[in-house]
C-alpha positions as CSV (number, residue, x, y, z in Angstrom):
1,M,100.2,73.7,88.4
2,S,96.3,73.5,88.2
3,R,93.9,76.3,89.1
4,Q,92.6,73.8,91.8
5,T,96.1,73.7,93.4
6,L,96.3,77.5,93.4
7,I,92.7,77.6,95.1
8,L,93.9,75.1,97.7
9,S,96.9,77.2,98.6
10,I,95.3,80.6,98.4
11,I,92.1,80.2,100.1
12,P,93.5,79.7,103.7
13,V,96.0,82.4,103.3
14,F,93.3,84.9,102.1
15,V,91.0,83.9,105.1
16,V,93.7,83.9,107.8
17,I,95.8,86.7,106.4
18,F,93.8,89.0,104.1
19,V,90.4,89.0,105.8
20,A,92.2,89.2,109.3
21,G,94.3,92.2,108.3
22,W,97.4,90.1,108.8
23,A,96.5,89.8,112.5
24,Y,96.4,86.2,112.7
25,S,92.8,86.8,114.2
26,T,91.3,83.7,112.7
27,P,88.8,81.8,114.5
28,H,89.6,80.0,117.9
29,A,88.8,77.6,120.5
30,A,86.1,75.4,121.7
31,N,84.8,72.9,124.3
32,S,83.2,69.6,124.3
33,D,82.0,66.7,126.5
34,T,84.6,65.7,129.1
35,A,83.8,62.1,129.0
36,K,84.1,61.9,125.0
37,L,87.3,64.2,125.0
38,S,89.0,61.9,127.7
39,Q,89.1,59.1,125.2
40,L,91.7,61.0,123.1
41,D,95.5,60.7,123.6
42,L,96.4,64.3,124.1
43,S,99.7,63.3,125.7
44,Q,102.0,66.1,124.2
45,T,102.1,69.6,125.5
46,Y,103.0,72.8,123.8
47,R,104.3,75.8,125.9
48,S,105.2,79.2,124.6
49,A,108.6,80.7,125.0
50,D,107.4,82.9,127.8
51,G,105.3,80.2,129.2
52,S,102.0,82.0,129.2
53,L,100.1,79.8,126.5
54,T,99.9,76.0,126.7
55,F,97.8,73.4,125.0
56,Q,98.0,69.5,124.5
57,Y,97.8,67.8,121.2
58,P,98.0,64.0,120.3
59,Q,101.1,61.8,120.3
60,G,102.8,61.8,116.8
61,W,101.6,65.2,115.8
62,I,104.2,68.0,114.9
63,A,104.0,71.3,116.6
64,T,106.1,74.0,114.8
65,N,106.6,77.7,115.7
66,L,105.9,80.3,113.2
67,D,106.4,84.0,113.2
68,G,104.3,86.2,115.3
69,A,104.3,83.4,118.1
70,R,101.7,81.3,116.0
71,V,102.0,77.4,116.1
72,D,101.6,75.2,113.1
73,L,100.2,71.8,114.2
74,E,100.3,69.0,111.8
75,N,99.3,65.4,112.0
76,T,101.8,64.6,109.1
77,A,105.5,65.5,108.5
78,Y,106.0,68.1,105.8
79,E,107.7,66.0,103.3
80,K,104.9,63.5,103.4
81,R,101.8,65.6,103.9
82,I,101.2,66.4,100.2
83,D,100.8,62.5,99.4
84,N,99.0,61.8,102.6
85,P,95.1,62.0,101.9
86,D,94.6,62.2,105.9
87,A,97.1,65.2,106.4
88,V,95.3,68.0,108.6
89,R,96.8,71.3,109.6
90,L,95.9,73.6,112.5
91,E,97.3,77.1,113.2
92,V,97.2,78.4,116.8
93,S,97.4,81.9,117.3
94,P,99.0,83.6,120.1
95,P,96.9,85.4,122.7
96,L,95.4,88.1,120.7
97,D,94.4,91.5,122.2
98,L,90.6,91.9,121.7
99,T,91.0,95.7,121.5
100,Q,93.1,95.4,118.4
101,L,90.9,92.9,116.9
102,S,87.8,95.2,117.4
103,M,89.8,98.1,115.8
104,M,90.2,96.1,112.6
105,G,86.4,95.3,112.6
106,Q,86.9,91.5,113.4
107,G,84.6,91.5,116.5
108,T,84.6,91.5,120.3
109,T,83.5,88.2,121.4
110,P,84.4,84.5,120.4
111,S,81.1,84.1,118.6
112,S,81.4,87.3,116.6
113,L,84.9,86.6,115.6
114,V,83.8,83.3,114.4
115,E,80.8,84.8,112.6
116,Q,83.3,87.2,110.9
117,S,85.6,84.6,109.8
118,L,82.7,82.4,108.1
119,A,81.5,85.6,106.3
120,S,84.9,86.2,105.0
121,G,85.1,82.5,103.7
122,N,82.0,83.4,101.8
123,H,83.7,86.3,100.3
124,A,86.7,83.9,99.4
125,A,84.3,81.7,97.6
126,A,82.9,84.6,95.6
127,L,86.2,85.7,94.9
128,F,87.7,82.4,93.6
129,G,84.6,80.6,92.4
130,N,82.6,80.5,89.3
131,G,80.7,77.5,90.5
132,F,82.0,77.5,94.0
133,S,79.0,77.0,96.5
134,P,79.9,77.7,100.1
135,T,78.1,75.8,102.7
136,E,78.1,76.4,106.5
137,S,77.4,74.0,109.3
138,G,77.6,74.2,113.0
139,T,78.6,70.5,113.4
140,A,78.9,67.4,111.3
141,D,79.6,64.5,113.7
142,G,77.1,65.2,116.4
143,S,79.3,67.2,118.6
144,G,77.0,70.1,118.4
145,A,75.2,68.5,121.4
146,L,78.5,69.7,123.4
147,A,77.4,73.4,122.8
148,T,75.7,75.3,125.4
149,N,74.0,77.6,123.0
150,T,73.6,78.2,119.3
151,M,73.7,81.4,117.4
152,P,73.0,82.0,113.5
153,P,73.3,78.4,112.0
154,S,76.9,78.1,111.4
155,V,78.1,79.5,114.8
156,I,78.4,77.2,117.9
157,K,78.8,78.7,121.6
158,I,80.8,76.5,123.8
159,I,82.7,76.9,127.1
160,V,86.5,76.5,127.7
161,N,87.8,76.4,131.2
162,G,84.8,78.4,132.4
163,R,85.1,81.0,129.7
164,P,83.1,81.6,126.4
165,A,84.3,80.3,123.3
166,A,82.7,79.6,119.8
167,W,83.4,77.5,116.7
168,G,82.1,77.0,113.2
169,R,82.7,75.2,110.1
170,Q,82.7,76.0,106.2
171,T,83.0,74.0,102.9
172,I,83.8,75.6,99.7
173,G,83.6,73.3,96.6
174,V,83.0,72.6,93.3
175,P,82.4,69.1,91.6
176,G,85.6,66.9,92.5
177,F,87.2,69.5,94.7
178,Q,86.3,70.7,98.0
179,V,88.2,72.6,100.8
180,S,86.8,72.8,104.3
181,F,87.7,75.1,107.4
182,M,87.2,75.1,111.0
183,T,87.2,78.0,113.0
184,I,87.6,78.3,116.8
185,Y,88.0,81.3,119.1
186,V,88.6,81.0,122.9
187,D,88.3,83.8,125.5
188,V,91.4,83.3,127.5
189,G,90.9,86.2,129.8
190,E,92.9,89.4,130.2
191,N,91.1,90.9,127.2
192,H,92.8,88.1,125.0
193,V,91.5,85.4,122.7
194,V,93.3,82.4,121.1
195,S,92.3,81.0,117.8
196,I,92.5,77.7,115.8
197,F,92.2,77.7,112.2
198,A,92.0,74.1,111.0
199,S,91.8,72.5,107.4
200,P,92.5,69.4,105.7
201,Y,95.9,69.9,103.8
202,N,94.6,68.2,100.6
203,S,91.2,68.5,99.2
204,G,89.6,65.9,101.4
205,G,87.0,68.5,102.3
206,A,84.2,68.1,104.8
207,A,84.5,64.3,105.2
208,L,88.1,64.5,106.4
209,L,87.4,67.4,108.6
210,D,84.5,65.2,110.1
211,R,87.0,62.7,111.1
212,Y,89.1,65.2,113.1
213,Q,86.6,67.5,114.3
214,G,86.4,66.0,117.7
215,T,90.2,66.0,118.1
216,I,90.4,69.6,117.1
217,L,87.9,70.5,119.6
218,A,89.7,68.4,122.3
219,I,92.9,70.5,121.6
220,A,91.1,73.7,121.9
221,D,89.7,72.5,125.2
222,T,93.0,72.3,126.6
223,I,94.1,76.0,125.7
224,R,95.2,77.9,128.8
225,Y,96.6,81.2,129.1
226,S,98.4,82.8,132.2
227,P,99.8,86.3,131.6
228,P,103.7,86.6,132.6
229,P,104.1,87.9,136.0
230,T,104.2,91.7,136.2
231,P,107.9,92.6,136.2
232,T,109.2,95.6,138.3
233,V,112.5,97.5,138.0
234,S,114.2,99.3,141.0
235,G,117.7,100.1,141.8
236,T,119.9,103.1,142.9
237,E,119.0,104.9,139.5
238,N,115.4,104.4,140.1
239,A,114.4,104.8,143.7
240,N,110.6,104.1,143.1
241,A,109.9,100.7,141.5
242,V,108.1,101.0,138.1
243,A,105.3,98.6,137.1
244,L,105.7,97.4,133.7
245,P,103.0,94.8,132.8
246,K,103.2,94.4,129.0
247,T,105.9,92.7,127.0
248,F,107.1,93.1,123.7
249,T,109.2,90.6,121.6
250,G,110.0,91.1,117.9
251,V,112.2,92.3,115.3
252,V,114.2,95.4,115.9
253,G,115.6,97.7,113.4
254,G,115.9,97.7,109.4
255,W,118.5,94.9,109.3
256,G,116.5,92.5,111.3
257,L,119.4,90.7,112.7
258,G,117.6,89.6,115.9
259,D,114.8,89.9,118.2
260,I,114.4,92.5,121.1
261,T,112.3,92.0,124.1
262,F,111.4,94.5,126.7
263,N,108.4,95.5,129.1
264,Y,106.5,98.6,129.2
265,P,103.6,100.3,131.2
266,A,100.1,99.4,130.9
267,D,98.8,102.6,129.5
268,W,101.6,102.9,126.9
269,N,101.6,101.4,123.4
270,V,104.1,99.9,121.0
271,L,102.6,100.9,117.7
272,S,105.4,100.2,114.9
273,L,108.3,98.6,113.7
274,G,111.5,99.9,115.0
275,P,110.0,99.3,117.7
276,I,108.3,102.8,118.8
277,I,107.2,103.2,122.2
278,Q,104.5,105.8,122.9
279,N,102.6,107.1,125.9
280,T,99.4,107.3,123.7
281,S,97.7,105.3,121.1
282,T,97.7,108.4,118.7
283,N,100.6,108.2,116.2
284,L,103.1,110.9,117.0
285,N,105.7,112.9,115.0
286,Q,108.8,113.4,116.9
287,Q,109.3,116.7,115.3
288,N,105.9,118.0,116.2
289,L,104.9,116.9,119.7
290,Q,102.3,118.4,121.9
291,S,102.4,118.6,125.6
292,G,101.9,115.3,127.2
293,Q,103.3,113.3,124.4
294,M,106.3,111.1,124.4
295,L,107.6,108.7,121.9
296,A,110.8,106.5,122.2
297,A,112.5,104.6,119.6
298,V,114.3,101.2,120.6
299,I,117.8,101.2,119.1
300,D,119.0,98.1,117.0
301,P,122.0,96.6,118.5
302,G,123.2,96.1,114.8
303,S,123.3,99.6,114.1
304,N,125.3,100.5,117.4
305,M,127.8,97.5,116.3
306,A,128.2,99.1,112.8
307,L,129.3,102.4,114.5
308,L,132.4,100.7,116.0
309,K,133.1,97.5,114.2
310,D,133.7,96.5,110.5
311,W,131.1,93.8,109.8
312,K,134.0,91.4,109.0
313,E,134.5,91.4,112.8
314,V,131.2,90.5,113.7
315,T,130.3,86.7,113.9
316,N,126.6,85.3,114.1
317,C,125.6,89.0,114.5
318,K,127.6,89.3,117.7
319,A,130.4,92.0,117.6
320,N,133.9,91.1,119.1
321,P,133.3,92.6,122.4
322,A,137.1,94.1,122.4
323,G,136.4,97.8,121.9
324,V,132.7,97.8,122.0
325,T,131.7,99.7,125.2
326,V,128.6,101.6,125.8
327,M,130.6,105.0,126.2
328,A,132.3,104.2,122.8
329,V,128.8,103.7,121.1
330,V,127.5,107.0,122.7
331,Q,130.7,109.2,121.9
332,K,130.6,107.9,118.3
333,Q,127.2,109.7,118.0
334,L,128.2,112.9,119.4
335,P,130.1,115.7,117.5
336,T,133.9,115.3,118.0
337,T,135.4,118.0,115.8
338,P,135.1,122.0,116.5
339,E,133.4,122.1,113.1
340,D,130.7,119.5,113.9
341,Q,130.2,121.2,117.2
342,Q,129.8,124.7,115.6
343,R,127.2,123.2,113.2
344,M,125.1,121.9,116.3
345,T,125.4,125.1,118.0
346,Q,124.3,127.1,115.1
347,A,121.2,124.7,114.6
348,G,120.2,125.4,118.1
349,V,121.2,121.8,119.4
350,T,122.6,121.4,122.9
351,Y,123.6,118.3,124.9
352,S,124.7,117.3,128.2
353,A,128.0,115.5,129.0
354,P,127.5,111.7,129.0
355,E,126.3,110.4,132.4
356,T,127.6,107.0,133.4
357,T,125.3,104.9,135.5
358,T,123.8,101.3,136.0
359,I,120.4,99.9,135.1
360,S,119.6,96.5,136.4
361,G,123.3,95.7,137.0
362,K,124.4,96.5,133.7
363,A,126.7,99.4,132.5
364,A,124.6,102.4,131.0
365,V,125.1,106.0,129.6
366,L,122.6,108.8,129.4
367,V,122.7,112.0,127.2
368,H,120.2,114.8,127.6
369,I,119.8,116.6,124.1
370,H,117.8,119.6,123.2
371,Q,116.7,120.6,119.8
372,N,114.0,122.6,118.3
373,K,111.5,122.9,121.3
374,T,112.0,119.2,121.9
375,D,113.9,117.3,124.6
376,V,115.8,114.3,123.5
377,L,117.0,111.5,126.0
378,L,119.6,108.9,124.6
379,I,120.0,105.8,126.9
380,E,122.4,103.1,125.9
381,I,122.9,100.0,127.9
382,D,125.5,97.3,127.4
383,L,124.0,93.6,127.0
384,G,127.3,92.0,126.6
385,N,128.9,90.1,123.8
386,G,129.4,93.6,122.0
387,N,125.5,94.1,121.9
388,V,124.8,97.7,123.0
389,T,121.2,98.9,122.6
390,G,118.9,101.4,124.4
391,L,116.4,103.9,123.3
392,M,116.1,107.5,121.9
393,A,113.2,109.3,123.7
394,F,111.4,112.5,122.3
395,A,109.1,114.9,124.6
396,P,108.1,118.5,124.3
397,E,110.6,120.9,125.7
398,G,110.8,120.7,129.7
399,E,108.6,117.7,129.9
400,M,111.2,114.7,129.7
401,Q,111.8,114.6,133.4
402,R,108.4,113.1,134.0
403,Y,109.1,110.2,131.7
404,E,113.0,109.4,132.6
405,A,112.2,106.9,135.4
406,T,109.9,104.9,133.3
407,L,112.3,105.1,130.4
408,K,115.1,103.8,132.5
409,A,112.9,100.9,133.9
410,I,112.0,99.9,130.2
411,V,115.8,99.9,129.3
412,G,116.4,97.6,132.4
413,T,114.2,95.1,130.9
414,L,115.7,95.0,127.5
415,S,117.3,91.8,126.1
416,Y,118.3,90.9,122.7
417,K,118.6,87.5,121.0
418,P,120.6,87.6,117.5
419,K,119.2,85.2,114.9
420,A,121.0,81.8,114.8
421,G,123.3,81.8,111.9
422,C,122.8,85.3,111.1
423,V,124.8,86.8,108.4
424,P,125.6,90.7,108.8
425,P,125.2,92.9,105.8
426,T,127.9,94.0,103.7
427,A,130.4,96.4,105.4
428,M,129.3,99.9,105.7
429,S,131.3,103.0,105.9
430,L,131.3,104.3,109.4
431,E,131.1,107.8,107.8
432,N,127.6,107.0,106.7
433,L,126.5,106.3,110.2
434,S,127.5,109.6,111.9
435,A,124.9,112.1,113.1
436,T,124.7,115.2,110.7
437,V,123.0,118.5,110.8
438,T,120.8,119.1,107.6
439,A,118.8,122.1,106.7
440,G,119.6,123.5,110.2
441,Q,118.3,120.7,112.2
442,L,119.9,117.5,113.9
443,L,117.4,114.6,113.1
444,I,118.3,111.5,115.2
445,T,116.9,108.2,114.5
446,P,118.0,104.7,115.9
447,L,118.1,103.0,112.5
448,P,120.8,101.6,110.4
449,Q,121.4,104.3,108.0
450,P,122.5,108.0,108.2
451,L,120.9,109.6,111.3
452,A,119.7,112.6,109.1
453,I,116.9,111.1,107.1
454,T,116.9,113.7,104.6
455,A,120.4,112.5,103.6
456,T,118.4,110.2,101.2
457,A,117.2,113.1,99.2
458,V,113.7,111.6,98.7
459,P,111.6,113.7,96.5
460,S,108.7,115.4,98.5
461,Q,105.6,113.3,97.1
462,T,102.6,111.3,98.4
463,I,102.3,107.7,98.9
464,A,98.9,106.1,99.3
465,F,98.3,102.9,101.6
466,V,95.9,100.7,103.4
467,S,95.6,100.8,107.3
468,A,93.2,100.6,110.1
469,T,92.5,102.7,113.2
470,A,90.5,102.5,116.4
471,K,87.6,104.5,114.9
472,E,87.5,102.6,111.5
473,S,88.7,99.4,110.0
474,W,90.6,99.1,107.0
475,Q,90.5,102.3,104.9
476,I,92.9,104.0,102.3
477,W,95.2,106.8,103.5
478,T,97.9,109.0,102.1
479,Q,101.1,110.6,103.5
480,D,103.9,112.6,102.2
481,T,107.2,110.9,101.8
482,N,108.5,112.9,104.8
483,G,105.9,111.4,107.2
484,E,103.8,114.5,107.2
485,H,100.1,115.2,106.2
486,V,98.7,112.0,106.9
487,R,95.1,111.9,105.5
488,Q,92.2,109.3,105.4
489,L,90.6,109.2,102.1
490,T,87.9,106.5,102.2
491,H,85.1,105.6,104.5
492,L,84.0,102.5,103.0
493,G,83.2,99.1,104.7
494,G,85.3,96.3,103.3
495,L,88.8,95.2,102.3
496,F,90.8,97.1,99.9
497,S,93.3,95.7,97.3
498,E,95.0,96.7,94.2
499,L,95.5,100.3,95.1
500,S,96.7,102.1,91.8
501,W,97.5,105.8,90.8
502,S,96.6,106.8,87.4
503,P,99.8,107.8,85.4
504,D,98.9,111.4,85.4
505,G,98.5,111.4,89.2
506,T,94.7,112.8,89.1
507,H,92.8,109.6,90.3
508,I,93.4,106.5,92.4
509,A,91.5,103.3,91.5
510,F,91.1,100.4,93.9
511,I,89.3,97.1,94.3
512,L,87.0,96.7,97.4
513,F,85.8,93.5,98.9
514,P,82.5,94.8,100.3
515,N,81.3,93.9,103.9
516,D,77.7,93.8,102.7
517,S,78.2,91.7,99.5
518,F,78.8,88.1,98.8
519,L,78.5,88.5,95.1
520,G,82.1,89.7,94.3
521,L,84.7,92.5,94.2
522,A,84.0,96.2,93.3
523,L,86.1,98.6,91.1
524,Y,86.1,102.2,92.4
525,V,88.0,105.4,91.5
526,M,88.5,108.5,93.3
527,K,90.5,111.8,93.4
528,P,93.8,111.8,95.5
529,D,92.1,114.0,98.2
530,G,89.4,111.2,98.6
531,S,86.6,113.2,96.9
532,D,84.5,112.1,94.0
533,V,84.4,108.5,94.8
534,K,82.8,106.5,92.0
535,L,81.7,102.7,91.7
536,L,82.6,101.6,88.2
537,N,81.9,98.1,88.3
538,K,80.2,95.7,90.9
539,N,81.4,92.3,89.3
540,A,85.3,93.1,89.3
541,S,87.7,90.1,89.9
542,G,91.0,91.9,90.0
543,G,93.7,92.7,87.4
544,L,93.3,96.4,87.7
545,S,95.5,98.3,85.4
546,W,95.7,101.7,84.2
547,S,96.3,102.6,80.5
548,P,99.5,104.6,80.3
549,D,97.4,107.7,78.9
550,S,95.2,107.5,82.2
551,R,92.0,107.4,80.1
552,T,91.0,103.8,80.6
553,I,91.1,101.2,83.4
554,A,91.5,97.5,82.4
555,F,90.3,94.8,84.8
556,I,88.8,91.4,85.1
557,S,85.3,90.8,85.7
558,K,82.6,88.2,85.7
559,E,80.1,90.5,84.2
560,A,79.6,88.1,81.3
561,G,79.4,85.0,83.5
562,N,83.2,84.0,84.0
563,R,86.3,85.7,84.3
564,Q,87.1,87.9,81.3
565,L,89.0,91.1,80.4
566,F,87.0,94.5,80.4
567,T,87.8,98.1,80.0
568,I,86.1,101.2,81.2
569,D,86.8,104.9,81.2
570,S,87.8,106.5,84.4
571,D,84.4,108.4,84.6
572,G,82.5,105.2,84.4
573,S,81.5,105.3,80.8
574,N,82.4,103.2,78.0
575,L,82.3,99.6,79.3
576,R,83.7,97.3,76.8
577,Q,84.3,93.4,77.0
578,I,87.7,92.8,75.4
579,T,87.9,88.9,75.6
580,S,85.3,86.1,75.5
581,G,85.0,82.4,75.6
582,S,85.1,79.5,77.9
583,S,88.7,79.9,78.9
584,E,89.0,82.6,81.9
585,V,91.4,85.5,82.0
586,Y,93.6,86.4,84.7
587,D,95.9,89.6,85.0
588,A,96.3,92.6,82.8
589,S,99.0,94.8,81.7
590,W,98.9,97.7,79.0
591,S,101.5,98.5,76.6
592,A,103.2,101.8,76.6
593,D,101.2,103.0,73.8
594,S,97.9,102.2,75.3
595,R,97.0,99.9,72.4
596,Y,97.6,96.4,73.6
597,I,96.9,94.5,76.8
598,S,98.8,91.4,77.8
599,F,96.9,88.7,80.0
600,N,96.9,85.0,81.0
601,R,94.3,82.6,80.4
602,D,93.6,79.7,82.4
603,N,95.8,77.2,80.3
604,Y,98.7,79.1,81.8
605,N,99.8,80.8,78.6
606,I,100.2,84.5,77.9
607,Y,98.3,86.4,75.3
608,V,98.2,89.9,73.8
609,I,95.0,91.7,72.6
610,D,94.5,94.7,70.2
611,V,92.0,97.0,72.4
612,K,90.7,98.5,69.2
613,S,90.3,95.5,66.9
614,L,90.2,92.8,69.7
615,D,92.7,90.8,67.7
616,E,94.1,88.3,70.0
617,H,97.5,86.0,69.7
618,V,99.3,83.9,71.9
619,L,102.7,84.8,73.0
620,T,103.8,81.8,75.0
621,K,102.6,78.2,74.6
622,T,104.3,76.4,77.5
623,G,101.3,76.0,79.7
624,Q,103.3,77.4,82.7
625,D,103.4,80.9,82.4
626,E,101.4,83.7,84.3
627,N,101.6,87.1,85.9
628,S,102.5,89.0,82.8
629,V,103.8,92.6,83.2
630,W,104.7,95.0,80.4
631,S,107.7,97.3,81.0
632,P,106.8,101.0,80.8
633,D,109.2,101.5,77.6
634,G,107.1,98.8,76.0
635,H,110.2,96.6,75.0
636,L,109.8,93.8,77.5
637,I,107.2,91.6,79.4
638,A,108.2,90.1,82.6
639,F,106.3,87.1,83.9
640,S,106.5,84.1,86.1
641,S,106.8,80.7,85.0
642,S,107.5,77.0,86.2
643,R,108.9,76.1,82.8
644,L,112.4,75.2,84.4
645,G,111.0,72.3,86.0
646,N,112.5,72.8,89.5
647,K,110.6,72.5,92.8
648,N,109.8,76.0,92.9
649,L,106.2,77.3,91.8
650,G,107.6,79.7,89.6
651,E,110.7,81.7,88.5
652,L,111.0,85.3,87.2
653,F,111.5,85.7,83.4
654,V,111.5,88.5,80.7
655,M,111.0,88.4,76.9
656,N,110.6,90.7,74.0
657,A,107.1,92.2,73.8
658,D,106.6,89.8,70.7
659,G,107.4,86.7,72.6
660,S,110.9,86.2,71.4
661,T,114.1,85.9,73.5
662,V,112.7,84.5,76.4
663,H,115.2,84.2,79.4
664,P,114.9,83.4,83.1
665,L,116.3,86.2,85.8
666,T,116.1,83.8,88.8
667,T,116.9,80.2,89.5
668,N,116.4,78.7,92.7
669,L,116.8,82.1,94.7
670,S,118.8,81.9,98.0
671,I,116.3,83.9,100.1
672,P,117.9,85.3,103.4
673,S,116.7,83.9,106.6
674,N,116.4,87.3,108.4
675,T,112.3,86.9,108.8
676,T,110.3,86.5,111.9
677,S,109.2,83.2,110.5
678,P,111.6,80.4,110.6
679,I,112.1,78.2,107.4
680,A,112.8,74.6,107.6
681,P,115.8,73.6,105.5
682,D,113.8,71.5,103.3
683,D,111.0,74.0,102.9
684,N,112.8,76.3,100.6
685,W,110.5,76.3,97.7
686,Y,109.0,79.6,96.7
687,S,106.6,81.3,94.2
688,I,107.1,84.5,92.3
689,N,104.5,87.3,92.9
690,A,103.7,91.0,92.6
691,I,106.1,91.9,89.7
692,N,106.6,95.6,89.3
693,W,108.7,97.4,86.8
694,S,110.6,100.7,87.7
695,P,109.3,103.7,85.7
696,D,112.4,103.9,83.8
697,S,112.2,100.1,82.9
698,R,115.8,99.6,84.2
699,H,114.8,97.4,87.1
700,L,112.3,95.1,88.2
701,G,110.7,94.5,91.7
702,F,109.1,91.3,92.8
703,T,108.1,89.4,95.8
704,T,108.7,85.7,96.7
705,K,106.4,83.7,98.9
706,R,107.9,80.9,100.9
707,N,106.1,79.0,103.5
708,G,103.7,82.0,103.9
709,V,106.6,84.5,104.3
710,I,106.9,87.2,101.6
711,D,110.3,88.6,100.8
712,A,110.8,91.5,98.4
713,F,113.6,91.8,95.8
714,I,115.1,94.0,93.0
715,I,116.8,92.8,90.0
716,D,117.8,94.3,86.7
717,P,116.2,92.8,83.6
718,D,119.5,91.2,82.2
719,G,119.5,89.2,85.6
720,T,122.2,91.4,87.3
721,N,122.2,93.1,90.5
722,L,119.8,91.0,92.6
723,R,119.1,92.8,95.9
724,H,117.0,91.5,98.8
725,I,115.0,94.6,100.1
726,A,112.8,93.1,102.9
727,S,111.5,90.0,104.7
728,D,107.7,90.0,106.1
729,A,107.0,92.4,103.3
730,G,103.5,93.6,102.6
731,G,103.6,95.7,99.5
732,F,106.4,97.4,97.2
733,S,106.1,100.6,95.1
734,W,108.5,102.7,92.9
735,A,109.1,106.3,93.2
736,P,108.8,108.2,90.0
737,D,112.5,108.8,89.9
738,S,113.3,105.0,89.8
739,Q,115.8,105.9,92.3
740,H,113.6,105.3,95.6
741,I,111.0,102.7,96.8
742,T,108.5,102.4,99.4
743,Y,107.5,99.1,101.0
744,S,105.7,97.7,104.0
745,A,107.5,95.2,106.3
746,G,107.5,93.9,109.6
747,P,106.0,91.2,111.8
748,L,102.2,91.1,111.8
749,N,100.3,93.8,113.9
750,K,103.6,95.7,113.5
751,Q,104.0,96.3,109.8
752,Q,105.0,99.7,108.7
753,L,105.7,101.6,105.6
754,Y,109.4,102.5,104.8
755,V,111.0,104.7,102.2
756,A,114.6,103.7,100.9
757,N,117.1,104.1,98.2
758,L,116.9,101.7,95.1
759,D,119.0,98.9,96.6
760,G,116.9,99.2,99.9
761,S,119.6,101.1,101.8
762,Y,119.1,104.0,104.2
763,G,115.4,103.3,104.7
764,Y,113.4,105.0,107.2
765,P,110.0,104.4,108.5
766,L,107.0,106.6,107.9
767,S,104.5,107.7,110.5
768,S,102.5,104.7,111.3
769,V,98.6,105.1,111.1
770,G,97.5,101.8,112.5
771,P,99.2,98.5,113.5
772,F,99.4,97.2,110.1
773,D,100.2,99.8,107.2
774,S,100.2,97.9,104.0
775,A,99.9,98.1,100.1
776,P,101.8,101.5,99.5
777,A,101.5,103.0,96.1
778,W,103.8,105.9,95.3
779,S,102.1,108.8,93.4
780,P,103.5,109.5,90.0
781,L,105.5,112.6,89.1
782,I,103.0,115.3,88.0
783,P,104.6,117.7,85.5
784,K,104.3,121.3,86.4
785,P,102.3,123.5,84.2
């Protein structure tokens, strides 16, 4: 696999996902001369599931739904596109909320969104390219005459369906290789935009994009958006109709067995996976609500199923309806023995008798609970086929009544669609799903794990992560593992990556992609409270790795002209170039004694260098190995390799630190399909990324990337105990005790941090800062003096 192949596959993902904050907010729509466009055969019509979004495309092109309601539009079938020099791919976004895009610093108009995307392409060129020369052009085939106005050179303003739109192009290339992109944004009304990101699939570059530019603009010109009609819910249980204009559709619950859909008020928010509904955009803590604050968590039908049925009785994630009633589910969550009732009374927890009712013609049960100055309302509703769902709402004492009618209305709109062919998890004991009182308090969460989150015995420590808020775009934050003490650490402009604690816990290092620089990445370090931020190097290119003694940071830099390995002390002193030569270096990992660093050269072999003497020797010579990571005990090195010769871009391997006894840990993984992005049967190849040893060296975490979807796994270094942790993952980190993990997961714009056991069980979400919390890094255990 060549570096050019890597660049080809990485750059579009970088521009679309990393720069856009995983929001799929890349450039969108355009317009053009009606007479010219009418010559194109746009005889096919795409219509979204809810009918709100439509556009037309040529006969013979292929439209495929991706996760997050995106559409993959291609002129070539998947199995033929690699060999077809004319293959072109478009990614059409769902209608995107301009408020959220603005919050992430992406822009507020089609032209500003295109501008931001093109600037991001320049960053990508700087990141990937020694010798890359980004160029931008507003048009290459004369269609610029279709524009109604022009902005800075590369942004063309146009009109689509009477509304503003904009587009731009960019080409990144080196001799013999060229990648071109076309970005379009269309204002479709209702404070939403739709984007199209287009690129030749192979390296045809600008010439191939020139051929299809008119077609792409013509497709963009047909984009139409009509918001679904505002639903109302009324009935005997809700005398006054409640307007619920917003719609949520997405994965519900930690098992991700299906999608939930519901409507909610215009001034409420759905901020996190779960999903969590709030009457404010401010992230709330259910245990510390202030007057006027309310949050409600939608309950996963899968967790209700597990309360009553063994998974062996569940087919296609639908329970055998026999014995599965809404009242049975409610009663299973309430104390049944005198001992349980006494514990709740001692904890100050009181609850009403279950109240039977109907909501939208479906059987429902309500229970009012009071605990710790908080009112709790449990609503369960029977959706049929053994699927019982609902929500658990929290409000300050005495304030639930003002929200009850609206919450009932929301429940009345709930629908559930299990994933086709869904395979339920291994049978779980029902005792583990019973409500319990811990530390004098009942903590109820609608998640598929013990309802008292403290049952996981998670150590009280700190997790650093990256997120965005309405006031600032991407920044580094920390919060404790109990979800408390959320703090913003940085106030820098740019995109963050490779967040890493020093092993002694005294510093956090990170790579920043500055907003104000096209020259490269920057290496920073700061204290865990966000103070004493220091710029260590302006020419970093990634590969950040702390020495185990916490004194030195290794990183890749273009300080010497091409990518080489450098080290620098955490105070910014003693910058040293460790490797040299025309062969470029990728990745870096320290040995346990802080004496050696393993790394990859661009010949896809793994090397080790003595940091003091600079003696360098090669460990592998296959020309197919990369991503080397040294185990904390210094005995093994894990890496990815394509040496097995299968269709995958890499499998996970381990070898002794001297390069001997190499053996694979994975071979054609069977990746679960419980992801928001459907995978075609013939599109099962994957690559291995983000290899991560547990602190005790007894386990390996890693991620796979398949068709743009990232899955997180854990495996032991002997190849046993493979466990799938999460789909749609966005980061993974070990706790110091090697018995817990933190990871981010969920569909885009709803990704949240989780804390879970070693095998991924009993996970619970942390407080969500923004619509996309990612890149978690668990703080190391700091020995007490």
